[in-house]
N, C-alpha and C positions, 0 to 999 in steps of 0.2 A: 725023803718022803715026797711022793708026787701025788698031787690031787688029780683025780680023773673026773672030768665034767661030762656027764651023760646028757642025752637029749632031754630026759625027764627033769634032771636037776637044772638045766638051762631054762626050761619052760617055767619051772618054779621060781627061779631067780628073776626072770622077766616079769612074771605076774606080781611078785613081791615089790619090784621096783615101780611097776605101774600103780599099784595100790598106794605106795608111799608118795608118789607124785600126785595122785588124785587127792589124797588126804591133805596135802600141802596147798591145794588149790581152793581153799575155803574162800567163799565170796560173800560179800555183804549184800543183802537185798537192796535194790535201788528203786526209787520212785518211778512211776510211769513218766515217760518223757513229756515235758510241758510244751504245749504248742507256742509258737512265737506269735504273740498277740500284742497289739498296741493297748495302752491304758484305756483309751476310749472304747475299744472293743470289749475289754473286760468289764468296764462299768456298764455298758449297754446290756451285756449278758446278765449282770447281777442286779439290775435295777428295773423297777416297774413303777407306774404311777396310776392311782385310782382316783376317781372323782365321784362326788355325790355321797361320800361316807365320811364319818369322823375318824380322827386319828385312833381313838380307842377301838372302833370297829375293825380297823386294819390291824392293830396290835393283836386283837383276839383272833383274827383270820390267820395271821402269820404263826401264832402259837399253835393253832389247830393244824395248819399245814405241816409244820415241823414235826409235830407229834404223829401225824399220819405217815410221815416219811421214816418214822422209827427213832426220832430224836427225843431225848429227855431234856426238858427245859432246866437249865442250870440256874439262870437268874433273869429277872426282868427289872427294868427301871423305867416306869411309865413317864416320869418327868423328862428323862433324856431320850426316851424312845428306843432303848436298847434291849435286845433279847439275846441271850446266849444259850446254846443248846449243844448236846453231844450225843453221839451214838457209837457203839462199839460192835464190831463184827469179828468173830473168831476166824482168823485166816492164817493157818500155819504155813510157814515157808519150810517145807520138808527138806529141801536141798541143803540149806544152811544148818538145819537141825542135825542132819546126818553128818555133815562135815564137822560140826562142833563136837558131836558125840564120838565120832571116829577118832578125832585128835585128842580129846580130853576125857573120854569115857562116858558111859551112859549117864544121863541126867546132868551133864556138865556143859558149860558154855552158854552163850546167849544166841537167840535166834528169834525171828519174828513169829508172834503168836496172834496178834490182834491188829486190825485196822480201826483206827479211831477217827471219826469225822467230827470236827468242831465247827459249829455255825454261829455266826454273829449277824444279827439283823438290826438295821438302823431305820427307824420310821419317823418321818417328820411331815407336818402340815406345810404345804407350800401353796399359798393362795387358797384357791378352792379345791385343790387336789392334795392327796397324801402320797408321798414318795416312800418307797421301800427299797433298801439295798441289802442284799444278803451276800455274805462272804463265807465260803467254806474252806477249811484247811483239813487235809487228810494226813494222818500220822501213822507210821508203822511202829507198833509197840513190841518190845522184846518180852521174853518169858520172865525177865528180871524186873520188868516194869519201866524200863527206860525207852526213850525215843530212838529209833534207828534212823528214820528219815521223816521229814515233814515237808509238805508241799501244798500250795493253794490248788483248789480244784478249778480247772478251766473247761470242764465239760458242760456245754450249753444245755444238754438234755437233763442234767441234774437240776439246774436252776429252773428250767422250763417246767419240770415236774412239780417243783414246789410252788412256783408262781401260778400254775394252773389251778392248784388246790386253793391258793389264796384268792384268786379271781372268782372261783365258784363260791367261796365263803363270803366274799364281799358282795357278790350279786344277791345271795340269799339275805344278807343283812339289809341291803337296799330295798328289797322287796318284802321285808318283814316276814320271811318264811322260816 
């Protein structure tokens, strides 16, 4: 018995092989590339100093700024000067979802569904000034609730936006407005 391969059957075979190859090419989402920065550059980006206000006024300003940026305050410790906050944004990684569902069936597999940003702020009086350092970590969360990746945020614009709001709130506090 001889098998005869027609042009149509060879195209179908080629398409099937390509689909099997693509299905095996499932990839994990990766964090954005981190810039190469010195520790001093990172601290400079994450830190600001305010004068003429109390530590409590700055704590209130930082809480307000984080809330304005969409963060929910998780905890505060006035004595230690620590504030923690988080925000979540729905961000589906459709390419890994497709690969997972293609390989395992609809509704199966894990893939990124959410970006979670966690902020920590440290506020302390330093002489006549009050220093603030804010650190943000971004995490990709899967549909199963696990972390896919986690990375510190090194985007100066993110910190500048928060510190701009803190500065405005501190100014209003100083002027009793």
